[in-house]
Every structure is written in structure tokens, then in C-alpha cells.
PyMOL CGO cylinders between C-alpha atoms (Angstrom):
from pymol import cmd
from pymol.cgo import CYLINDER

trace = [
    CYLINDER, 95.66, 115.00, -3.87, 98.92, 116.68, -4.83, 0.3, 1, 1, 1, 1, 1, 1,
    CYLINDER, 98.92, 116.68, -4.83, 97.95, 116.24, -8.49, 0.3, 1, 1, 1, 1, 1, 1,
    CYLINDER, 97.95, 116.24, -8.49, 95.09, 118.70, -7.99, 0.3, 1, 1, 1, 1, 1, 1,
    CYLINDER, 95.09, 118.70, -7.99, 97.02, 121.34, -6.03, 0.3, 1, 1, 1, 1, 1, 1,
    CYLINDER, 97.02, 121.34, -6.03, 96.77, 123.72, -8.99, 0.3, 1, 1, 1, 1, 1, 1,
    CYLINDER, 96.77, 123.72, -8.99, 93.17, 122.92, -9.93, 0.3, 1, 1, 1, 1, 1, 1,
    CYLINDER, 93.17, 122.92, -9.93, 91.70, 125.77, -7.89, 0.3, 1, 1, 1, 1, 1, 1,
    CYLINDER, 91.70, 125.77, -7.89, 94.03, 128.32, -9.41, 0.3, 1, 1, 1, 1, 1, 1,
    CYLINDER, 94.03, 128.32, -9.41, 93.38, 127.03, -12.93, 0.3, 1, 1, 1, 1, 1, 1,
    CYLINDER, 93.38, 127.03, -12.93, 89.61, 127.22, -12.44, 0.3, 1, 1, 1, 1, 1, 1,
    CYLINDER, 89.61, 127.22, -12.44, 89.89, 130.76, -11.08, 0.3, 1, 1, 1, 1, 1, 1,
    CYLINDER, 89.89, 130.76, -11.08, 91.94, 131.87, -14.11, 0.3, 1, 1, 1, 1, 1, 1,
    CYLINDER, 91.94, 131.87, -14.11, 89.38, 130.29, -16.42, 0.3, 1, 1, 1, 1, 1, 1,
    CYLINDER, 89.38, 130.29, -16.42, 86.52, 132.08, -14.66, 0.3, 1, 1, 1, 1, 1, 1,
    CYLINDER, 86.52, 132.08, -14.66, 88.40, 135.39, -14.86, 0.3, 1, 1, 1, 1, 1, 1,
    CYLINDER, 88.40, 135.39, -14.86, 89.02, 134.92, -18.58, 0.3, 1, 1, 1, 1, 1, 1,
    CYLINDER, 89.02, 134.92, -18.58, 85.36, 134.02, -19.12, 0.3, 1, 1, 1, 1, 1, 1,
    CYLINDER, 85.36, 134.02, -19.12, 84.32, 137.28, -17.39, 0.3, 1, 1, 1, 1, 1, 1,
    CYLINDER, 84.32, 137.28, -17.39, 86.76, 139.23, -19.54, 0.3, 1, 1, 1, 1, 1, 1,
    CYLINDER, 86.76, 139.23, -19.54, 85.40, 137.68, -22.74, 0.3, 1, 1, 1, 1, 1, 1,
    CYLINDER, 85.40, 137.68, -22.74, 81.81, 138.39, -21.69, 0.3, 1, 1, 1, 1, 1, 1,
    CYLINDER, 81.81, 138.39, -21.69, 82.57, 142.06, -20.97, 0.3, 1, 1, 1, 1, 1, 1,
    CYLINDER, 82.57, 142.06, -20.97, 84.47, 142.49, -24.24, 0.3, 1, 1, 1, 1, 1, 1,
    CYLINDER, 84.47, 142.49, -24.24, 81.62, 140.98, -26.25, 0.3, 1, 1, 1, 1, 1, 1,
    CYLINDER, 81.62, 140.98, -26.25, 79.18, 143.38, -24.57, 0.3, 1, 1, 1, 1, 1, 1,
    CYLINDER, 79.18, 143.38, -24.57, 81.25, 146.52, -25.27, 0.3, 1, 1, 1, 1, 1, 1,
    CYLINDER, 81.25, 146.52, -25.27, 81.98, 145.31, -28.81, 0.3, 1, 1, 1, 1, 1, 1,
    CYLINDER, 81.98, 145.31, -28.81, 78.26, 145.05, -29.61, 0.3, 1, 1, 1, 1, 1, 1,
    CYLINDER, 78.26, 145.05, -29.61, 77.53, 148.42, -27.98, 0.3, 1, 1, 1, 1, 1, 1,
    CYLINDER, 77.53, 148.42, -27.98, 80.23, 150.16, -30.02, 0.3, 1, 1, 1, 1, 1, 1,
    CYLINDER, 80.23, 150.16, -30.02, 79.13, 148.60, -33.31, 0.3, 1, 1, 1, 1, 1, 1,
    CYLINDER, 79.13, 148.60, -33.31, 75.55, 149.76, -32.74, 0.3, 1, 1, 1, 1, 1, 1,
    CYLINDER, 75.55, 149.76, -32.74, 76.73, 153.20, -31.66, 0.3, 1, 1, 1, 1, 1, 1,
    CYLINDER, 76.73, 153.20, -31.66, 78.95, 153.48, -34.74, 0.3, 1, 1, 1, 1, 1, 1,
    CYLINDER, 78.95, 153.48, -34.74, 75.97, 152.88, -37.05, 0.3, 1, 1, 1, 1, 1, 1,
    CYLINDER, 75.97, 152.88, -37.05, 73.86, 155.43, -35.16, 0.3, 1, 1, 1, 1, 1, 1,
    CYLINDER, 73.86, 155.43, -35.16, 76.64, 158.06, -35.09, 0.3, 1, 1, 1, 1, 1, 1,
    CYLINDER, 76.64, 158.06, -35.09, 77.54, 157.63, -38.76, 0.3, 1, 1, 1, 1, 1, 1,
    CYLINDER, 77.54, 157.63, -38.76, 73.91, 158.12, -39.77, 0.3, 1, 1, 1, 1, 1, 1,
    CYLINDER, 73.91, 158.12, -39.77, 73.63, 161.19, -37.54, 0.3, 1, 1, 1, 1, 1, 1,
    CYLINDER, 73.63, 161.19, -37.54, 76.91, 162.62, -38.90, 0.3, 1, 1, 1, 1, 1, 1,
    CYLINDER, 76.91, 162.62, -38.90, 75.63, 162.24, -42.47, 0.3, 1, 1, 1, 1, 1, 1,
    CYLINDER, 75.63, 162.24, -42.47, 72.26, 163.80, -41.59, 0.3, 1, 1, 1, 1, 1, 1,
    CYLINDER, 72.26, 163.80, -41.59, 73.65, 166.72, -39.58, 0.3, 1, 1, 1, 1, 1, 1,
    CYLINDER, 73.65, 166.72, -39.58, 76.90, 167.34, -41.49, 0.3, 1, 1, 1, 1, 1, 1,
    CYLINDER, 76.90, 167.34, -41.49, 78.85, 167.41, -38.22, 0.3, 1, 1, 1, 1, 1, 1,
    CYLINDER, 78.85, 167.41, -38.22, 82.63, 166.92, -38.15, 0.3, 1, 1, 1, 1, 1, 1,
    CYLINDER, 82.63, 166.92, -38.15, 82.61, 166.07, -34.44, 0.3, 1, 1, 1, 1, 1, 1,
    CYLINDER, 82.61, 166.07, -34.44, 79.94, 163.38, -34.94, 0.3, 1, 1, 1, 1, 1, 1,
    CYLINDER, 79.94, 163.38, -34.94, 81.99, 161.95, -37.80, 0.3, 1, 1, 1, 1, 1, 1,
    CYLINDER, 81.99, 161.95, -37.80, 85.06, 161.76, -35.57, 0.3, 1, 1, 1, 1, 1, 1,
    CYLINDER, 85.06, 161.76, -35.57, 82.96, 160.13, -32.85, 0.3, 1, 1, 1, 1, 1, 1,
    CYLINDER, 82.96, 160.13, -32.85, 81.59, 157.50, -35.22, 0.3, 1, 1, 1, 1, 1, 1,
    CYLINDER, 81.59, 157.50, -35.22, 85.08, 156.64, -36.48, 0.3, 1, 1, 1, 1, 1, 1,
    CYLINDER, 85.08, 156.64, -36.48, 86.25, 156.41, -32.88, 0.3, 1, 1, 1, 1, 1, 1,
    CYLINDER, 86.25, 156.41, -32.88, 83.45, 153.93, -32.12, 0.3, 1, 1, 1, 1, 1, 1,
    CYLINDER, 83.45, 153.93, -32.12, 84.43, 151.82, -35.12, 0.3, 1, 1, 1, 1, 1, 1,
    CYLINDER, 84.43, 151.82, -35.12, 88.05, 151.84, -34.02, 0.3, 1, 1, 1, 1, 1, 1,
    CYLINDER, 88.05, 151.84, -34.02, 87.01, 150.84, -30.51, 0.3, 1, 1, 1, 1, 1, 1,
    CYLINDER, 87.01, 150.84, -30.51, 84.92, 147.97, -31.86, 0.3, 1, 1, 1, 1, 1, 1,
    CYLINDER, 84.92, 147.97, -31.86, 88.03, 146.69, -33.67, 0.3, 1, 1, 1, 1, 1, 1,
    CYLINDER, 88.03, 146.69, -33.67, 90.03, 147.21, -30.48, 0.3, 1, 1, 1, 1, 1, 1,
    CYLINDER, 90.03, 147.21, -30.48, 87.59, 145.17, -28.40, 0.3, 1, 1, 1, 1, 1, 1,
    CYLINDER, 87.59, 145.17, -28.40, 87.58, 142.43, -31.04, 0.3, 1, 1, 1, 1, 1, 1,
    CYLINDER, 87.58, 142.43, -31.04, 91.37, 142.23, -30.82, 0.3, 1, 1, 1, 1, 1, 1,
    CYLINDER, 91.37, 142.23, -30.82, 91.23, 142.24, -27.03, 0.3, 1, 1, 1, 1, 1, 1,
    CYLINDER, 91.23, 142.24, -27.03, 88.74, 139.39, -27.17, 0.3, 1, 1, 1, 1, 1, 1,
    CYLINDER, 88.74, 139.39, -27.17, 91.04, 137.41, -29.46, 0.3, 1, 1, 1, 1, 1, 1,
    CYLINDER, 91.04, 137.41, -29.46, 94.00, 137.53, -27.03, 0.3, 1, 1, 1, 1, 1, 1,
    CYLINDER, 94.00, 137.53, -27.03, 92.26, 136.86, -23.71, 0.3, 1, 1, 1, 1, 1, 1,
    CYLINDER, 92.26, 136.86, -23.71, 94.40, 134.19, -22.10, 0.3, 1, 1, 1, 1, 1, 1,
    CYLINDER, 94.40, 134.19, -22.10, 97.33, 134.80, -24.46, 0.3, 1, 1, 1, 1, 1, 1,
    CYLINDER, 97.33, 134.80, -24.46, 100.88, 135.61, -23.37, 0.3, 1, 1, 1, 1, 1, 1,
    CYLINDER, 100.88, 135.61, -23.37, 101.89, 139.07, -22.16, 0.3, 1, 1, 1, 1, 1, 1,
    CYLINDER, 101.89, 139.07, -22.16, 103.98, 139.55, -25.29, 0.3, 1, 1, 1, 1, 1, 1,
    CYLINDER, 103.98, 139.55, -25.29, 100.99, 138.78, -27.53, 0.3, 1, 1, 1, 1, 1, 1,
    CYLINDER, 100.99, 138.78, -27.53, 98.77, 141.18, -25.57, 0.3, 1, 1, 1, 1, 1, 1,
    CYLINDER, 98.77, 141.18, -25.57, 101.43, 143.89, -25.82, 0.3, 1, 1, 1, 1, 1, 1,
    CYLINDER, 101.43, 143.89, -25.82, 101.70, 143.44, -29.59, 0.3, 1, 1, 1, 1, 1, 1,
    CYLINDER, 101.70, 143.44, -29.59, 97.92, 143.71, -29.92, 0.3, 1, 1, 1, 1, 1, 1,
    CYLINDER, 97.92, 143.71, -29.92, 97.98, 146.86, -27.77, 0.3, 1, 1, 1, 1, 1, 1,
    CYLINDER, 97.98, 146.86, -27.77, 100.49, 148.34, -30.22, 0.3, 1, 1, 1, 1, 1, 1,
    CYLINDER, 100.49, 148.34, -30.22, 98.05, 147.56, -33.02, 0.3, 1, 1, 1, 1, 1, 1,
    CYLINDER, 98.05, 147.56, -33.02, 95.31, 149.29, -31.03, 0.3, 1, 1, 1, 1, 1, 1,
    CYLINDER, 95.31, 149.29, -31.03, 97.50, 152.40, -30.92, 0.3, 1, 1, 1, 1, 1, 1,
    CYLINDER, 97.50, 152.40, -30.92, 97.74, 152.24, -34.71, 0.3, 1, 1, 1, 1, 1, 1,
    CYLINDER, 97.74, 152.24, -34.71, 93.93, 152.07, -34.95, 0.3, 1, 1, 1, 1, 1, 1,
    CYLINDER, 93.93, 152.07, -34.95, 93.61, 155.15, -32.75, 0.3, 1, 1, 1, 1, 1, 1,
    CYLINDER, 93.61, 155.15, -32.75, 96.16, 156.94, -34.93, 0.3, 1, 1, 1, 1, 1, 1,
    CYLINDER, 96.16, 156.94, -34.93, 94.20, 155.99, -38.07, 0.3, 1, 1, 1, 1, 1, 1,
    CYLINDER, 94.20, 155.99, -38.07, 91.04, 157.44, -36.48, 0.3, 1, 1, 1, 1, 1, 1,
    CYLINDER, 91.04, 157.44, -36.48, 92.95, 160.66, -35.78, 0.3, 1, 1, 1, 1, 1, 1,
    CYLINDER, 92.95, 160.66, -35.78, 94.05, 160.85, -39.42, 0.3, 1, 1, 1, 1, 1, 1,
    CYLINDER, 94.05, 160.85, -39.42, 90.46, 160.29, -40.59, 0.3, 1, 1, 1, 1, 1, 1,
    CYLINDER, 90.46, 160.29, -40.59, 89.28, 163.08, -38.29, 0.3, 1, 1, 1, 1, 1, 1,
    CYLINDER, 89.28, 163.08, -38.29, 91.96, 165.41, -39.69, 0.3, 1, 1, 1, 1, 1, 1,
    CYLINDER, 91.96, 165.41, -39.69, 90.78, 164.65, -43.24, 0.3, 1, 1, 1, 1, 1, 1,
    CYLINDER, 90.78, 164.65, -43.24, 87.16, 165.28, -42.21, 0.3, 1, 1, 1, 1, 1, 1,
    CYLINDER, 87.16, 165.28, -42.21, 88.07, 168.62, -40.64, 0.3, 1, 1, 1, 1, 1, 1,
    CYLINDER, 88.07, 168.62, -40.64, 89.95, 169.62, -43.79, 0.3, 1, 1, 1, 1, 1, 1,
    CYLINDER, 89.95, 169.62, -43.79, 86.93, 168.76, -45.93, 0.3, 1, 1, 1, 1, 1, 1,
    CYLINDER, 86.93, 168.76, -45.93, 84.60, 170.76, -43.66, 0.3, 1, 1, 1, 1, 1, 1,
    CYLINDER, 84.60, 170.76, -43.66, 86.93, 173.77, -43.85, 0.3, 1, 1, 1, 1, 1, 1,
    CYLINDER, 86.93, 173.77, -43.85, 86.82, 173.57, -47.64, 0.3, 1, 1, 1, 1, 1, 1,
    CYLINDER, 86.82, 173.57, -47.64, 83.02, 173.16, -47.64, 0.3, 1, 1, 1, 1, 1, 1,
    CYLINDER, 83.02, 173.16, -47.64, 81.72, 175.20, -44.67, 0.3, 1, 1, 1, 1, 1, 1,
    CYLINDER, 81.72, 175.20, -44.67, 78.10, 174.90, -43.59, 0.3, 1, 1, 1, 1, 1, 1,
    CYLINDER, 78.10, 174.90, -43.59, 76.02, 175.00, -40.41, 0.3, 1, 1, 1, 1, 1, 1,
    CYLINDER, 76.02, 175.00, -40.41, 75.47, 171.54, -38.85, 0.3, 1, 1, 1, 1, 1, 1,
    CYLINDER, 75.47, 171.54, -38.85, 72.01, 170.55, -37.61, 0.3, 1, 1, 1, 1, 1, 1,
    CYLINDER, 72.01, 170.55, -37.61, 72.40, 170.89, -33.86, 0.3, 1, 1, 1, 1, 1, 1,
    CYLINDER, 72.40, 170.89, -33.86, 69.21, 168.89, -33.16, 0.3, 1, 1, 1, 1, 1, 1,
    CYLINDER, 69.21, 168.89, -33.16, 70.65, 165.76, -34.78, 0.3, 1, 1, 1, 1, 1, 1,
    CYLINDER, 70.65, 165.76, -34.78, 74.01, 166.44, -33.15, 0.3, 1, 1, 1, 1, 1, 1,
    CYLINDER, 74.01, 166.44, -33.15, 72.49, 166.76, -29.69, 0.3, 1, 1, 1, 1, 1, 1,
    CYLINDER, 72.49, 166.76, -29.69, 70.31, 163.65, -29.81, 0.3, 1, 1, 1, 1, 1, 1,
    CYLINDER, 70.31, 163.65, -29.81, 73.11, 161.49, -31.23, 0.3, 1, 1, 1, 1, 1, 1,
    CYLINDER, 73.11, 161.49, -31.23, 75.62, 162.91, -28.76, 0.3, 1, 1, 1, 1, 1, 1,
    CYLINDER, 75.62, 162.91, -28.76, 73.40, 162.11, -25.76, 0.3, 1, 1, 1, 1, 1, 1,
    CYLINDER, 73.40, 162.11, -25.76, 72.83, 158.54, -26.95, 0.3, 1, 1, 1, 1, 1, 1,
    CYLINDER, 72.83, 158.54, -26.95, 76.53, 158.16, -27.63, 0.3, 1, 1, 1, 1, 1, 1,
    CYLINDER, 76.53, 158.16, -27.63, 77.53, 159.43, -24.20, 0.3, 1, 1, 1, 1, 1, 1,
    CYLINDER, 77.53, 159.43, -24.20, 75.07, 157.05, -22.51, 0.3, 1, 1, 1, 1, 1, 1,
    CYLINDER, 75.07, 157.05, -22.51, 76.55, 154.11, -24.45, 0.3, 1, 1, 1, 1, 1, 1,
    CYLINDER, 76.55, 154.11, -24.45, 80.10, 155.22, -23.63, 0.3, 1, 1, 1, 1, 1, 1,
    CYLINDER, 80.10, 155.22, -23.63, 79.33, 155.50, -19.92, 0.3, 1, 1, 1, 1, 1, 1,
    CYLINDER, 79.33, 155.50, -19.92, 77.89, 152.00, -19.97, 0.3, 1, 1, 1, 1, 1, 1,
    CYLINDER, 77.89, 152.00, -19.97, 81.05, 150.65, -21.62, 0.3, 1, 1, 1, 1, 1, 1,
    CYLINDER, 81.05, 150.65, -21.62, 83.23, 152.50, -19.11, 0.3, 1, 1, 1, 1, 1, 1,
    CYLINDER, 83.23, 152.50, -19.11, 81.24, 150.98, -16.25, 0.3, 1, 1, 1, 1, 1, 1,
    CYLINDER, 81.24, 150.98, -16.25, 81.62, 147.48, -17.69, 0.3, 1, 1, 1, 1, 1, 1,
    CYLINDER, 81.62, 147.48, -17.69, 85.40, 147.89, -18.11, 0.3, 1, 1, 1, 1, 1, 1,
    CYLINDER, 85.40, 147.89, -18.11, 86.01, 149.75, -14.83, 0.3, 1, 1, 1, 1, 1, 1,
    CYLINDER, 86.01, 149.75, -14.83, 87.17, 146.67, -12.85, 0.3, 1, 1, 1, 1, 1, 1,
    CYLINDER, 87.17, 146.67, -12.85, 89.85, 145.98, -15.51, 0.3, 1, 1, 1, 1, 1, 1,
    CYLINDER, 89.85, 145.98, -15.51, 91.36, 149.47, -15.78, 0.3, 1, 1, 1, 1, 1, 1,
    CYLINDER, 91.36, 149.47, -15.78, 94.64, 148.43, -14.15, 0.3, 1, 1, 1, 1, 1, 1,
    CYLINDER, 94.64, 148.43, -14.15, 96.92, 145.44, -14.48, 0.3, 1, 1, 1, 1, 1, 1,
    CYLINDER, 96.92, 145.44, -14.48, 96.40, 143.41, -17.63, 0.3, 1, 1, 1, 1, 1, 1,
    CYLINDER, 96.40, 143.41, -17.63, 97.58, 145.52, -20.61, 0.3, 1, 1, 1, 1, 1, 1,
    CYLINDER, 97.58, 145.52, -20.61, 94.91, 143.95, -22.80, 0.3, 1, 1, 1, 1, 1, 1,
    CYLINDER, 94.91, 143.95, -22.80, 91.93, 145.10, -20.74, 0.3, 1, 1, 1, 1, 1, 1,
    CYLINDER, 91.93, 145.10, -20.74, 93.66, 148.27, -19.52, 0.3, 1, 1, 1, 1, 1, 1,
    CYLINDER, 93.66, 148.27, -19.52, 94.11, 149.50, -23.09, 0.3, 1, 1, 1, 1, 1, 1,
    CYLINDER, 94.11, 149.50, -23.09, 90.45, 148.69, -23.81, 0.3, 1, 1, 1, 1, 1, 1,
    CYLINDER, 90.45, 148.69, -23.81, 89.46, 150.73, -20.76, 0.3, 1, 1, 1, 1, 1, 1,
    CYLINDER, 89.46, 150.73, -20.76, 91.63, 153.63, -22.00, 0.3, 1, 1, 1, 1, 1, 1,
    CYLINDER, 91.63, 153.63, -22.00, 89.70, 153.58, -25.29, 0.3, 1, 1, 1, 1, 1, 1,
    CYLINDER, 89.70, 153.58, -25.29, 86.40, 153.64, -23.40, 0.3, 1, 1, 1, 1, 1, 1,
    CYLINDER, 86.40, 153.64, -23.40, 87.55, 156.59, -21.29, 0.3, 1, 1, 1, 1, 1, 1,
    CYLINDER, 87.55, 156.59, -21.29, 88.41, 158.47, -24.49, 0.3, 1, 1, 1, 1, 1, 1,
    CYLINDER, 88.41, 158.47, -24.49, 84.88, 157.75, -25.69, 0.3, 1, 1, 1, 1, 1, 1,
    CYLINDER, 84.88, 157.75, -25.69, 83.39, 159.44, -22.63, 0.3, 1, 1, 1, 1, 1, 1,
    CYLINDER, 83.39, 159.44, -22.63, 85.52, 162.53, -23.27, 0.3, 1, 1, 1, 1, 1, 1,
    CYLINDER, 85.52, 162.53, -23.27, 84.53, 162.43, -26.93, 0.3, 1, 1, 1, 1, 1, 1,
    CYLINDER, 84.53, 162.43, -26.93, 80.82, 162.06, -26.12, 0.3, 1, 1, 1, 1, 1, 1,
    CYLINDER, 80.82, 162.06, -26.12, 80.92, 165.01, -23.72, 0.3, 1, 1, 1, 1, 1, 1,
    CYLINDER, 80.92, 165.01, -23.72, 82.79, 167.11, -26.29, 0.3, 1, 1, 1, 1, 1, 1,
    CYLINDER, 82.79, 167.11, -26.29, 80.20, 166.43, -29.00, 0.3, 1, 1, 1, 1, 1, 1,
    CYLINDER, 80.20, 166.43, -29.00, 77.40, 167.53, -26.66, 0.3, 1, 1, 1, 1, 1, 1,
    CYLINDER, 77.40, 167.53, -26.66, 79.36, 170.71, -26.00, 0.3, 1, 1, 1, 1, 1, 1,
    CYLINDER, 79.36, 170.71, -26.00, 79.77, 171.21, -29.75, 0.3, 1, 1, 1, 1, 1, 1,
    CYLINDER, 79.77, 171.21, -29.75, 76.02, 170.82, -30.34, 0.3, 1, 1, 1, 1, 1, 1,
    CYLINDER, 76.02, 170.82, -30.34, 75.21, 173.38, -27.63, 0.3, 1, 1, 1, 1, 1, 1,
    CYLINDER, 75.21, 173.38, -27.63, 77.80, 175.82, -29.03, 0.3, 1, 1, 1, 1, 1, 1,
    CYLINDER, 77.80, 175.82, -29.03, 76.46, 175.46, -32.58, 0.3, 1, 1, 1, 1, 1, 1,
    CYLINDER, 76.46, 175.46, -32.58, 72.98, 176.24, -31.26, 0.3, 1, 1, 1, 1, 1, 1,
    CYLINDER, 72.98, 176.24, -31.26, 74.19, 179.16, -29.10, 0.3, 1, 1, 1, 1, 1, 1,
    CYLINDER, 74.19, 179.16, -29.10, 76.36, 180.85, -31.72, 0.3, 1, 1, 1, 1, 1, 1,
    CYLINDER, 76.36, 180.85, -31.72, 74.44, 179.84, -34.83, 0.3, 1, 1, 1, 1, 1, 1,
    CYLINDER, 74.44, 179.84, -34.83, 77.73, 178.97, -36.52, 0.3, 1, 1, 1, 1, 1, 1,
    CYLINDER, 77.73, 178.97, -36.52, 79.69, 175.88, -37.53, 0.3, 1, 1, 1, 1, 1, 1,
    CYLINDER, 79.69, 175.88, -37.53, 83.07, 176.82, -36.07, 0.3, 1, 1, 1, 1, 1, 1,
    CYLINDER, 83.07, 176.82, -36.07, 82.42, 175.23, -32.62, 0.3, 1, 1, 1, 1, 1, 1,
    CYLINDER, 82.42, 175.23, -32.62, 81.90, 171.88, -34.36, 0.3, 1, 1, 1, 1, 1, 1,
    CYLINDER, 81.90, 171.88, -34.36, 85.26, 172.21, -36.12, 0.3, 1, 1, 1, 1, 1, 1,
    CYLINDER, 85.26, 172.21, -36.12, 86.93, 173.37, -32.90, 0.3, 1, 1, 1, 1, 1, 1,
    CYLINDER, 86.93, 173.37, -32.90, 85.67, 170.32, -30.99, 0.3, 1, 1, 1, 1, 1, 1,
    CYLINDER, 85.67, 170.32, -30.99, 86.72, 168.10, -33.89, 0.3, 1, 1, 1, 1, 1, 1,
    CYLINDER, 86.72, 168.10, -33.89, 90.25, 169.52, -33.66, 0.3, 1, 1, 1, 1, 1, 1,
    CYLINDER, 90.25, 169.52, -33.66, 90.30, 168.95, -29.89, 0.3, 1, 1, 1, 1, 1, 1,
    CYLINDER, 90.30, 168.95, -29.89, 89.25, 165.33, -30.41, 0.3, 1, 1, 1, 1, 1, 1,
    CYLINDER, 89.25, 165.33, -30.41, 92.03, 164.97, -32.97, 0.3, 1, 1, 1, 1, 1, 1,
    CYLINDER, 92.03, 164.97, -32.97, 94.58, 165.99, -30.33, 0.3, 1, 1, 1, 1, 1, 1,
    CYLINDER, 94.58, 165.99, -30.33, 92.95, 163.65, -27.80, 0.3, 1, 1, 1, 1, 1, 1,
    CYLINDER, 92.95, 163.65, -27.80, 93.24, 160.70, -30.19, 0.3, 1, 1, 1, 1, 1, 1,
    CYLINDER, 93.24, 160.70, -30.19, 96.91, 161.47, -30.89, 0.3, 1, 1, 1, 1, 1, 1,
    CYLINDER, 96.91, 161.47, -30.89, 97.65, 161.66, -27.16, 0.3, 1, 1, 1, 1, 1, 1,
    CYLINDER, 97.65, 161.66, -27.16, 95.80, 158.40, -26.52, 0.3, 1, 1, 1, 1, 1, 1,
    CYLINDER, 95.80, 158.40, -26.52, 97.63, 156.61, -29.34, 0.3, 1, 1, 1, 1, 1, 1,
    CYLINDER, 97.63, 156.61, -29.34, 100.95, 157.70, -27.85, 0.3, 1, 1, 1, 1, 1, 1,
    CYLINDER, 100.95, 157.70, -27.85, 100.03, 156.59, -24.31, 0.3, 1, 1, 1, 1, 1, 1,
    CYLINDER, 100.03, 156.59, -24.31, 98.75, 153.16, -25.41, 0.3, 1, 1, 1, 1, 1, 1,
    CYLINDER, 98.75, 153.16, -25.41, 101.78, 152.60, -27.65, 0.3, 1, 1, 1, 1, 1, 1,
    CYLINDER, 101.78, 152.60, -27.65, 104.21, 153.58, -24.89, 0.3, 1, 1, 1, 1, 1, 1,
    CYLINDER, 104.21, 153.58, -24.89, 102.57, 151.29, -22.32, 0.3, 1, 1, 1, 1, 1, 1,
    CYLINDER, 102.57, 151.29, -22.32, 102.42, 148.42, -24.82, 0.3, 1, 1, 1, 1, 1, 1,
    CYLINDER, 102.42, 148.42, -24.82, 106.07, 148.87, -25.80, 0.3, 1, 1, 1, 1, 1, 1,
    CYLINDER, 106.07, 148.87, -25.80, 107.08, 148.84, -22.13, 0.3, 1, 1, 1, 1, 1, 1,
    CYLINDER, 107.08, 148.84, -22.13, 105.12, 145.62, -21.54, 0.3, 1, 1, 1, 1, 1, 1,
    CYLINDER, 105.12, 145.62, -21.54, 106.60, 144.04, -24.67, 0.3, 1, 1, 1, 1, 1, 1,
    CYLINDER, 106.60, 144.04, -24.67, 110.17, 144.83, -23.66, 0.3, 1, 1, 1, 1, 1, 1,
    CYLINDER, 110.17, 144.83, -23.66, 109.48, 143.51, -20.15, 0.3, 1, 1, 1, 1, 1, 1,
    CYLINDER, 109.48, 143.51, -20.15, 108.04, 140.25, -21.54, 0.3, 1, 1, 1, 1, 1, 1,
    CYLINDER, 108.04, 140.25, -21.54, 111.02, 139.83, -23.87, 0.3, 1, 1, 1, 1, 1, 1,
    CYLINDER, 111.02, 139.83, -23.87, 113.43, 140.45, -20.99, 0.3, 1, 1, 1, 1, 1, 1,
    CYLINDER, 113.43, 140.45, -20.99, 111.73, 137.84, -18.82, 0.3, 1, 1, 1, 1, 1, 1,
    CYLINDER, 111.73, 137.84, -18.82, 111.78, 135.34, -21.67, 0.3, 1, 1, 1, 1, 1, 1,
    CYLINDER, 111.78, 135.34, -21.67, 115.50, 135.93, -22.17, 0.3, 1, 1, 1, 1, 1, 1,
]
cmd.load_cgo(trace, "trace")
């Protein structure tokens, strides 16, 4: 009987990891579909904020794929992957900055109808992802960093809706660029927070191993 004293704990860990994998697969699929929809809408409407949102969804899909790969891995491995997630967020911020620069050089009025419809669909998808990841927002750095990305998506989705309403209200393209710039700052802040938390976890894991 003593040989099975850890069986219950092992089975519970396996069930927890299975739940984590299932949730990550779900949010991965949602973000890939949303990326395709947002990219098409950004091309059709000429919106900088939609472009930044689509790139954010692609980065999140990569993030969830990485999270899925290290479920059950060591804390050090999860921390290293979280650092890579921070790099992805930073790359999305750089892409947004390039898009804003291009829009400034080639100003035009975005189609607020396309912006609004895509933004509403995007926000609904982001809220669903946030709900799925809500139980994992604390503790495990792997799932916590995935939840942080999903929370950013909700902010981003709300901001794009605000941009679409402002474009319609003012009949000008500057609100779209303004929201794009705000999202750029949000991505930079998120990259810093995820990287700092991951670095802290990595140093802690290395200290325990030593």
C-alpha cells in the first residue's frame, strides 16, 4: 500500500495538466481564427489599430503554443518560455510602430464600419479567452503569462471599438492612429512585466537548484 502513497497526487497533477492543455488548445484556436479575421478587416478598412490587434492575436497564438509545449515542464523551462513570450510581445509592439509610421506617411480615413464589426467580434473572442484562462491567472508562470496576454487582448479589443467610434464621430483618421499609439505603449508595458516576472522565476529556480 505504501508503494501507492503518491498515486493520488500523481493522478491529480496529470488531471490538472490535462485541463491546462485543453484550455490552451482552445485559446490557441480562437486566436488563430481571430487573427485571420482581424488581418482581413485591417486590409479592408485600412485601420492601424486593427492591424495592431491582428498582430497581437498572432503573437498570442504563438504564446499559447509555447505554453502548451511546456505544460508539465520544470519551473526554469517555463520561465525561459515566458521570457520568449515577452520577446514576442515586443516584436508585436515594433510591428505596430512600423504600421503607425506607414499610416502617418500615407494618411487616409479608415472604414469605421469594418473597424466596428471586426472590433466587436475580436472583443467577444478575447473575453471568451479571458474567461477560459481566469482560473490560471495566478501561480504557475506559464499559465499566468498566458492570462496576461489575454487581458491585454481585452484592453486592445475595447480600444479598437473606441477608435472605430471616434473615427465615425470625428470623420478623421487621427483617432485610429492615437489608439494604435496607445496599444503600442500597452504592448511595451506588458512585455516588460512578463519579462520581469519570468526573470524572477528563473532566478528563483536556479537558486533552488543550486
